[in-house]
C-alpha positions as a printed Julia matrix, in Angstrom:
353×3 Matrix{Float64}:
 -15.9   -17.59  -2.56
 -16.3   -19.45   0.6
 -18.9   -22.5    0.39
 -20.61  -22.13   3.96
 -20.83  -18.17   5.44
 -22.75  -16.81   8.64
 -23.22  -13.47   8.38
 -24.08  -11.58  11.3
 -26.39  -14.27  12.82
 -27.88  -14.05  16.12
 -29.61  -16.78  18.28
 -31.29  -16.64  21.64
 -32.89  -18.73  24.0
 -35.62  -16.9   25.9
 -34.34  -13.5   24.81
 -30.84  -14.53  26.21
 -28.12  -14.26  23.39
 -26.03  -17.29  22.64
 -24.81  -15.86  19.26
 -24.99  -12.11  18.6
 -23.68  -10.57  14.86
 -21.7   -14.04  14.65
 -19.63  -14.39  11.41
 -17.99  -17.45  10.08
 -16.79  -18.38   6.61
 -15.62  -22.01   5.53
 -13.94  -22.76   2.47
 -14.72  -26.11   0.48
 -13.29  -29.09   1.39
 -11.83  -27.92   4.7
 -12.12  -29.34   8.08
 -13.06  -26.56  10.68
 -13.27  -27.21  14.3
 -15.21  -25.1   16.65
 -13.56  -25.05  20.13
 -14.23  -23.55  23.47
 -15.24  -24.12  26.96
 -19.05  -25.44  27.75
 -21.51  -22.58  26.89
 -19.3   -20.93  24.31
 -21.82  -21.33  21.49
 -20.22  -23.98  19.66
 -22.94  -26.47  19.72
 -25.47  -23.77  19.03
 -23.01  -23.02  16.01
 -23.48  -26.67  14.76
 -27.01  -26.75  15.39
 -27.46  -23.54  13.3
 -25.5   -25.24  10.47
 -27.78  -28.17  10.69
 -30.85  -26.67  10.7
 -32.21  -27.74  14.23
 -32.17  -23.97  15.15
 -33.35  -20.77  13.53
 -31.47  -17.66  13.59
 -33.08  -14.59  15.0
 -31.33  -12.1   12.84
 -28.63  -12.7    9.72
 -28.24  -14.85   7.08
 -26.64  -18.29   6.41
 -25.52  -18.65   2.76
 -24.37  -22.41   1.5
 -22.91  -22.72  -1.73
 -24.2   -19.36  -3.03
 -27.65  -19.98  -1.9
 -29.82  -18.56   0.98
 -30.1   -21.37   3.53
 -31.37  -19.32   6.41
 -34.78  -20.67   6.39
 -34.04  -23.8    4.77
 -35.75  -26.69   7.02
 -33.51  -29.45   8.19
 -34.96  -32.13   5.94
 -33.9   -30.29   2.83
 -30.53  -29.7    3.45
 -28.48  -32.28   2.41
 -25.98  -32.29   5.55
 -24.68  -35.39   7.43
 -24.6   -35.15  11.35
 -22.74  -37.41  13.61
 -24.15  -37.35  17.21
 -22.33  -37.33  20.63
 -24.35  -40.38  21.51
 -24.21  -42.33  17.97
 -28.1   -42.59  17.87
 -28.27  -45.93  16.05
 -31.31  -47.75  16.15
 -30.55  -50.82  18.63
 -33.02  -53.15  16.54
 -31.51  -52.66  13.23
 -28.45  -54.23  11.78
 -25.27  -52.47  10.79
 -26.39  -52.56   7.11
 -29.96  -51.19   7.95
 -28.42  -48.43  10.21
 -26.56  -47.21   7.59
 -29.09  -47.58   4.71
 -31.67  -45.87   6.66
 -31.41  -42.58   4.98
 -31.13  -43.7    1.52
 -34.38  -45.61   1.84
 -35.98  -42.08   3.39
 -35.07  -40.85   0.08
 -36.52  -43.69  -1.71
 -32.84  -44.71  -3.54
 -33.83  -48.34  -5.11
 -32.61  -51.14  -3.14
 -29.71  -52.42  -5.78
 -28.59  -48.71  -5.52
 -28.75  -49.06  -1.67
 -26.75  -51.94  -1.35
 -23.95  -50.86  -3.3
 -23.69  -47.49  -1.84
 -23.78  -49.08   1.88
 -21.1   -51.58   1.07
 -18.91  -48.9   -0.52
 -18.95  -46.56   2.41
 -18.61  -49.51   4.99
 -15.37  -50.26   3.01
 -14.35  -46.64   3.5
 -15.02  -46.87   7.51
 -13.19  -50.38   7.75
 -16.56  -52.28   8.47
 -16.62  -54.68   5.99
 -18.13  -57.78   7.21
 -19.93  -56.24  10.15
 -22.83  -55.7    8.1
 -25.08  -58.13   9.69
 -24.34  -57.21  13.47
 -26.27  -55.2   15.88
 -25.05  -52.11  18.0
 -25.27  -53.96  20.94
 -22.4   -56.49  19.36
 -19.88  -53.69  18.48
 -17.32  -52.03  20.42
 -17.74  -48.01  20.92
 -15.16  -47.2   18.0
 -17.13  -49.47  15.75
 -20.75  -47.8   16.7
 -18.92  -44.78  15.98
 -17.96  -45.58  12.34
 -21.28  -46.87  11.74
 -22.58  -43.55  12.67
 -20.13  -41.82  10.26
 -21.12  -44.29   7.64
 -24.78  -43.48   8.03
 -23.79  -39.72   7.48
 -21.47  -39.9    4.76
 -23.66  -42.67   2.48
 -26.48  -39.95   1.74
 -23.49  -38.25  -0.04
 -23.7   -35.24   1.73
 -22.6   -31.68   1.06
 -21.53  -31.07   4.54
 -20.44  -33.33   7.16
 -20.88  -32.15  10.81
 -19.58  -33.66  14.08
 -20.99  -32.95  17.51
 -18.09  -34.25  20.15
 -18.15  -37.67  18.6
 -15.21  -38.89  20.8
 -16.64  -37.94  24.38
 -17.88  -41.45  25.06
 -14.62  -43.31  24.24
 -11.74  -44.17  26.15
  -8.55  -42.09  25.56
  -6.8   -44.49  23.24
  -9.52  -45.01  21.17
 -10.03  -41.33  20.79
  -6.85  -40.99  19.37
  -7.46  -43.93  17.03
 -10.72  -42.64  16.08
  -9.58  -38.84  15.28
  -7.04  -40.45  13.04
  -9.71  -42.41  11.4
 -11.94  -39.31  10.91
  -9.22  -37.06   9.46
  -8.46  -40.16   6.98
 -12.18  -40.53   5.81
 -12.72  -36.55   5.43
  -9.5   -36.04   3.31
 -10.1   -39.66   1.15
 -13.64  -37.81   0.3
 -12.55  -34.25   0.41
 -15.85  -33.49   2.25
 -16.41  -30.2    3.94
 -16.56  -30.57   7.56
 -17.57  -28.9   10.88
 -16.26  -30.53  14.24
 -17.24  -29.31  17.53
 -15.14  -30.24  20.85
 -14.14  -29.01  24.26
 -10.73  -31.07  23.53
  -7.93  -28.72  21.76
  -5.65  -31.61  21.21
  -8.57  -33.41  19.48
  -8.89  -30.46  17.31
  -5.46  -29.23  16.7
  -4.63  -32.82  15.46
  -7.32  -33.11  12.72
  -8.04  -29.56  11.63
  -7.26  -27.5    8.63
  -8.53  -24.46  10.34
  -9.67  -23.84  14.35
 -12.14  -21.37  15.69
 -11.83  -20.72  19.33
 -15.08  -19.33  21.13
 -15.75  -17.56  24.26
 -19.04  -16.18  25.01
 -20.52  -16.61  21.43
 -17.76  -14.9   19.77
 -14.77  -16.41  17.94
 -11.69  -14.76  19.28
  -9.25  -16.54  16.78
  -9.9   -18.48  13.6
  -6.44  -19.62  12.48
  -4.36  -22.88  11.47
  -3.58  -25.13  14.4
   0.3   -24.44  14.72
  -0.51  -20.47  14.55
  -3.16  -20.77  17.41
  -0.47  -22.66  19.58
   2.22  -20.51  18.97
   0.58  -17.29  18.69
  -2.58  -16.72  20.75
  -4.18  -13.36  20.28
  -5.93  -12.93  23.47
  -5.38  -13.58  27.26
  -8.14  -15.99  26.93
  -6.83  -18.27  24.38
  -3.53  -18.44  25.7
  -4.63  -19.8   28.96
  -7.14  -22.1   27.25
  -4.42  -23.58  25.45
  -1.72  -24.02  28.18
   0.01  -20.41  28.83
   0.3   -20.24  32.56
   2.86  -17.2   33.24
   1.67  -13.81  32.47
   3.25  -10.4   32.97
   1.15   -6.84  32.48
   3.28   -4.37  31.26
   2.99   -0.47  32.14
   5.03    0.59  29.08
   5.95   -0.76  25.27
   7.85    1.21  22.66
   9.88   -0.14  19.61
  13.47   -0.24  20.22
  16.2    -1.3   17.26
  13.77   -3.64  15.69
  12.76   -5.15  18.95
  10.25   -4.37  21.4
  11.04   -2.91  24.7
   8.91   -3.85  27.73
   9.03   -2.04  31.01
   6.94   -2.68  34.26
   8.5    -0.87  37.73
  12.33   -1.29  37.49
  11.99   -4.59  35.16
  12.92   -4.08  31.69
  12.46   -6.6   28.91
  12.71   -7.27  25.06
  10.76   -9.14  23.01
  11.39   -9.96  19.16
   9.05   -9.06  16.45
   6.99  -12.16  15.27
   3.38  -13.01  14.51
   2.96  -13.32  18.3
   3.87   -9.52  19.03
   2.54   -7.99  16.14
  -0.78   -6.71  17.81
   0.29   -3.03  18.68
  -1.77   -2.83  21.79
  -0.65   -5.96  23.45
   1.02   -5.11  26.73
   0.34   -8.36  28.45
   2.95  -11.33  27.77
   2.28  -14.75  28.14
   4.66  -17.63  28.21
   4.16  -21.57  28.49
   6.04  -23.24  31.42
   8.18  -25.25  28.88
   9.83  -21.61  27.38
  10.59  -19.86  30.53
  14.16  -21.24  32.13
  15.5   -21.26  35.34
  19.27  -20.97  36.74
  21.4   -20.3   39.59
  23.98  -19.0   37.23
  24.17  -14.98  37.17
  23.95  -13.75  33.17
  26.05  -11.42  31.27
  23.26   -8.9   31.19
  22.1    -8.49  34.83
  18.81   -6.83  34.06
  17.33   -7.49  30.68
  14.53  -10.44  30.41
  15.67  -11.47  33.88
  13.7   -11.93  37.49
  15.18  -13.12  40.66
  13.07  -15.56  42.8
  13.15  -18.26  45.07
  11.79  -21.85  44.47
   8.37  -21.86  46.12
   7.24  -25.53  45.1
   9.48  -28.19  43.15
   7.44  -31.28  41.48
   8.65  -34.23  39.65
   7.14  -34.65  36.47
   9.12  -38.0   35.11
  11.19  -36.29  32.2
  11.35  -32.95  33.98
  10.71  -30.82  37.23
   8.09  -28.45  37.49
   9.0   -25.42  39.49
   6.94  -22.76  41.27
   9.14  -19.91  41.62
   8.07  -16.78  43.43
   9.38  -13.17  42.19
   8.35   -9.58  42.63
   6.12   -9.84  39.77
   4.17  -12.96  41.18
   4.66  -16.63  40.81
   5.69  -18.25  37.65
   5.76  -21.69  36.62
   8.37  -23.46  34.74
   9.19  -26.97  33.4
  12.56  -28.03  32.99
  14.91  -31.16  32.51
  17.5   -31.54  34.87
  19.68  -34.22  36.62
  19.83  -32.78  40.04
  16.54  -30.39  41.06
  16.38  -27.24  42.83
  15.44  -27.12  46.28
  12.5   -25.41  47.81
  13.75  -21.87  49.02
  16.51  -21.76  46.62
  17.41  -18.8   44.83
  17.43  -18.77  41.15
  17.04  -16.36  38.25
  14.09  -16.48  35.52
  15.21  -16.07  32.36
  12.36  -14.83  29.6
  13.66  -15.82  25.86
  12.72  -12.65  23.84
  11.58  -14.91  20.97
   9.11  -16.95  23.28
   7.45  -14.0   24.49
   3.68  -13.85  23.12
   1.88  -10.41  23.81
  -1.98  -10.53  23.71
  -4.76   -8.42  24.56
């Protein structure tokens, strides 16, 4: 049974629904990320779980108990804010101890638990400093320690790395994953950064307009997006909409106009209604050579734009099915206007809704 369940939940601001009949299940010990563009409902979902918002309809179940109307102060959840929300006049020790003292924990126990959690977040020796004496990454670790020291049943992160520079973000996401795995705490993590979410999560829920379009492990989403929205969101830039789709000798035959393609059977082509093909720029191939098969999985075109990317060249190739973007490593680049063939590997073709 799932530790956390949102069941047909609806949330509205001024009669404008942000979430409607929304469902989510999270297993104990998992780190699940809510990922999507601004306005998709991910922060609303997090605030609902935390207790800062109340559902208009539906149920929130936690560990088998109905939490739908449980106030925020009675939910033993740790929350890490985007802005850290540290008290500037308090030391690191007192910031971390704040929640324990609110709960009337005796000072001997406070000292032990604070020092233990500072060791977990690698801040031993910093307990007497104030927030202004810390780097951004250190402040974020204090915020994480404060959320963890109360021994929460659930840990919630709201875009915790957005205020940090690029290198520090990478280091901190590794730290967050290390701490989460070390403590085995169930975690819900909100971000708009797909690399951040994919690198630390057991499961990722990609949201669009208040709906989860796909909930899966990061590798599956990266390889096999289910919808065109998800494909575009995670970097697929090439699309062909086919008029016909049939099964043929264990493969999928696709046709648009005079062009025929074959796609292999794999999880990315399993949806029987998918007729739009999505491919990443790295998965297409461009060549000037004629292939043995003069028609299947090939388009003739001409190089419209050539761009040097360092390790590879990027080409925009114009064809009668539209423009396609291709990344390819090569010593001598193709020239603008040069006639080329685009090859579509059948095992790389993903069919989406």
